[in-house]
C-alpha positions in Angstrom: -0.4 -0.2 -0.2 2.9 2.0 1.1 4.2 2.2 -3.1 0.9 2.9 -4.3 0.2 5.6 -1.8 3.8 7.3 -2.6 3.0 7.2 -6.7 -0.2 8.6 -6.3 0.5 11.4 -3.9 3.7 12.0 -7.2 0.8 12.3 -9.3 -1.0 14.8 -7.3 2.2 16.8 -6.6 3.0 17.1 -10.5 3.1 20.6 -11.4 1.8 19.6 -14.7 2.9 23.1 -16.5 6.2 22.4 -15.2 6.0 19.1 -17.1 4.8 20.8 -20.0 6.9 23.3 -20.5 9.7 20.8 -20.6 8.2 18.6 -23.1 9.0 18.1 -26.6 5.5 16.9 -27.5 2.9 18.7 -24.4 0.4 16.8 -26.0 1.6 13.3 -25.5 3.0 14.4 -22.4 -0.4 15.7 -21.4 -1.4 12.1 -22.2 1.2 10.8 -20.8 0.0 11.7 -17.7 -3.6 10.9 -18.4 -3.0 7.4 -18.5 -0.4 7.0 -15.2 -3.1 8.8 -14.0 -5.6 6.2 -14.9 -3.3 3.9 -14.3 -2.4 5.0 -10.9 -6.7 5.7 -9.8 -7.2 1.7 -11.1 -4.6 0.4 -8.5 -5.8 3.1 -6.1 -9.2 1.1 -6.1 -8.2 -2.1 -5.8 -5.4 -1.0 -3.1 -8.8 0.2 -1.1 -10.7 -3.0 -2.1 -8.2 -4.9 -0.5 -8.0 -2.1 2.4 -11.6 -2.3 3.5 -11.2 -6.4 3.5 -8.3 -6.6 5.5 -9.7 -3.9 8.2 -12.9 -6.1 8.0 -11.1 -9.3 8.6 -9.0 -7.5 11.5 -12.2 -6.1 13.0 -13.9 -9.6 12.9 -10.4 -10.9 14.6 -10.7 -8.2 17.5 -14.5 -8.3 18.2 -13.6 -12.8 18.6 -10.6 -11.8 21.1 -12.7 -9.3 23.0 -15.7 -11.4 23.7 -13.5 -13.9 24.8 -11.7 -11.8 27.0 -14.6 -11.0 28.7 -15.8 -15.0 28.3 -12.6 -15.9 30.6 -13.1 -12.5 32.7 -16.8 -14.4 33.7 -15.4 -17.9 34.0 -12.9 -16.4 37.1 -15.4 -14.7 38.5 -17.6 -17.8 38.4 -14.5 -20.1 39.6 -13.6 -17.1 42.5 -17.7 -17.8 44.0 -16.9 -21.3 44.0 -13.8 -20.4 45.9 -11.4 -22.1 43.3 -8.2 -19.5 43.1 -6.3 -21.4 40.9 -9.1 -21.9 38.5 -9.6 -18.5 39.1 -5.6 -17.9 38.8 -5.6 -19.6 35.0 -9.0 -18.2 34.0 -7.6 -14.5 34.6 -4.1 -16.1 32.9 -6.1 -16.9 29.7 -7.9 -13.4 30.1 -4.8 -11.6 29.9 -3.6 -13.4 26.8 -7.1 -12.4 24.8 -6.5 -8.4 25.8 -2.7 -8.7 24.8 -3.9 -9.7 20.9 -7.0 -7.7 21.0 -4.2 -4.8 21.9 -2.4 -5.6 18.7 -5.2 -6.1 16.6 -6.5 -2.2 17.9 -2.9 -1.1 17.2 -3.6 -2.9 13.0 -6.8 -2.0 12.9 -6.2 1.8 13.6 -3.1 1.6 11.6 -5.3 -0.2 8.9 -7.9 2.8 9.2 -5.3 5.9 9.0 -4.1 3.7 5.5 -7.3 3.5 4.1 -8.2 6.9 4.9 -5.2 8.2 3.0 -5.7 6.1 0.4 -9.4 6.7 0.0 -8.3 10.8 0.6 -5.4 10.7 -2.1 -7.8 8.3 -4.6 -10.4 11.1 -4.4 -7.9 13.9 -5.6 -6.6 12.2 -8.0 -10.3 11.3 -9.7 -11.4 14.9 -9.0 -7.7 15.8 -10.7 -8.5 13.3 -13.7 -11.2 14.5 -14.3 -10.8 18.3 -14.6 -7.8 17.1 -16.5 -9.9 15.5 -19.3 -12.4 18.1 -19.3 -9.7 21.0 -19.8 -7.3 19.0 -21.8 -7.9 20.9 -24.7 -7.8 24.2 -23.4 -4.7 23.6 -22.0 -3.2 22.4 -24.5 -4.4 25.6 -26.4 -2.8 28.2 -23.7 0.8 26.2 -23.3 0.2 26.7 -27.2 -0.2 30.3 -26.8 2.3 30.9 -24.1 4.9 29.3 -26.4 3.8 31.5 -29.1 4.0 35.0 -27.7 7.8 33.4 -26.0 9.1 33.2 -29.5 7.6 36.5 -30.7 9.5 38.0 -27.3 12.1 36.5 -28.4 11.8 37.6 -31.9 11.6 41.1 -30.4 14.5 40.3 -28.4 16.5 39.6 -31.2 15.2 42.3 -33.1 16.0 44.8 -30.9 19.4 44.1 -30.3 19.6 46.4 -34.5 18.7 49.2 -34.6 16.1 49.6 -37.8 16.9 53.4 -38.0 21.0 52.8 -38.1 20.6 50.1 -40.8 17.9 52.4 -43.3 20.5 55.2 -42.8 23.5 52.5 -43.7 21.4 51.4 -46.9 20.3 54.9 -47.8 23.6 56.1 -47.7 25.2 53.3 -49.7 22.1 54.3 -52.7 22.7 57.4 -52.2 26.7 56.7 -52.9 25.8 54.6 -56.2 24.2 57.2 -57.1 26.6 59.5 -56.9 28.7 57.5 -58.9 26.5 56.4 -61.8 26.1 60.3 -62.2 30.0 60.8 -62.4 29.9 58.0 -64.8 27.0 59.3 -67.0 28.9 62.6 -66.2 32.2 61.7 -68.1 30.2 59.7 -70.5 28.6 62.5 -71.6 32.0 65.3 -71.7 33.8 62.5 -73.8 31.0 61.8 -76.4 31.0 66.5 -76.4 34.1 65.9 -77.6 33.9 63.4 -79.8 31.1 65.5 -81.4 33.4 68.4 -81.2 36.2 66.7 -82.8 33.9 65.9 -85.2 32.9 69.4 -86.2 36.6 70.5 -86.2 36.9 70.1 -90.6 33.7 71.8 -90.6 35.4 74.8 -88.8 38.3 75.0 -91.0 36.3 74.9 -94.2 34.8 77.9 -93.2 37.6 80.0 -92.2 39.6 78.7 -95.9 36.4 80.3 -97.5 36.5 83.7 -95.2 40.8 83.3 -95.8 39.9 83.4 -99.4 37.2 86.1 -99.5 39.9 88.7 -97.8 42.1 87.3 -99.8 40.1 88.5 -103.3 38.7 91.9 -101.8 42.4 92.9 -101.1 44.6 91.9 -104.6 40.8 94.0 -106.1 42.7 97.2 -105.6 45.7 97.2 -107.6 43.8 96.8 -110.7 43.8 99.7 -112.5 41.5 101.3 -115.1 43.3 100.1 -117.8 43.5 96.8 -116.1 47.7 97.2 -116.5 50.6 98.1 -114.5 
């Protein structure tokens, strides 16, 4: 009976939430707890029935011992009334033996009753806890999942808080601006190079204009040299 009491007490005192927190699979753990409770209830019921049966046997033996003690007391009284003191003494010796046996049975009965009562009390608690856990199984699992989700969110927030989003955005923006500047510089350089090439293509045209204008100047300069007669 002691092992059953210890087992039931262990189950009753178990912190289910703590067990679920440490379980890799809370649903399996919860089902295992329910199975342990069911097995404990079944075993405890058997022990209670056996304890009650043993208690009744002890009660019967005690009642018989008390009856025999009373009987031998009366025998001693009858012997003494008859003037036979030796017989009275023998009857009292027999009575004393039954009294001692009755005292031992009484102690046994007290212990049996105490253990049986404790077992019944724990059985009632375990049955109530088992019924509650059966009823609240889904809600308990749901609450556990919510708590774990909140913990994951908090963990994620803590990890994110290690990095300053504003600093990260500023760094990204700085890199973008830097790249935009480089792209603009390359574009400007390409534009300057293209303009130079165009100017180089226009240079010959400019030279032709100069040559044409130079020829006009030369022609103008030679005209006064011709006299009216056209001679020298």
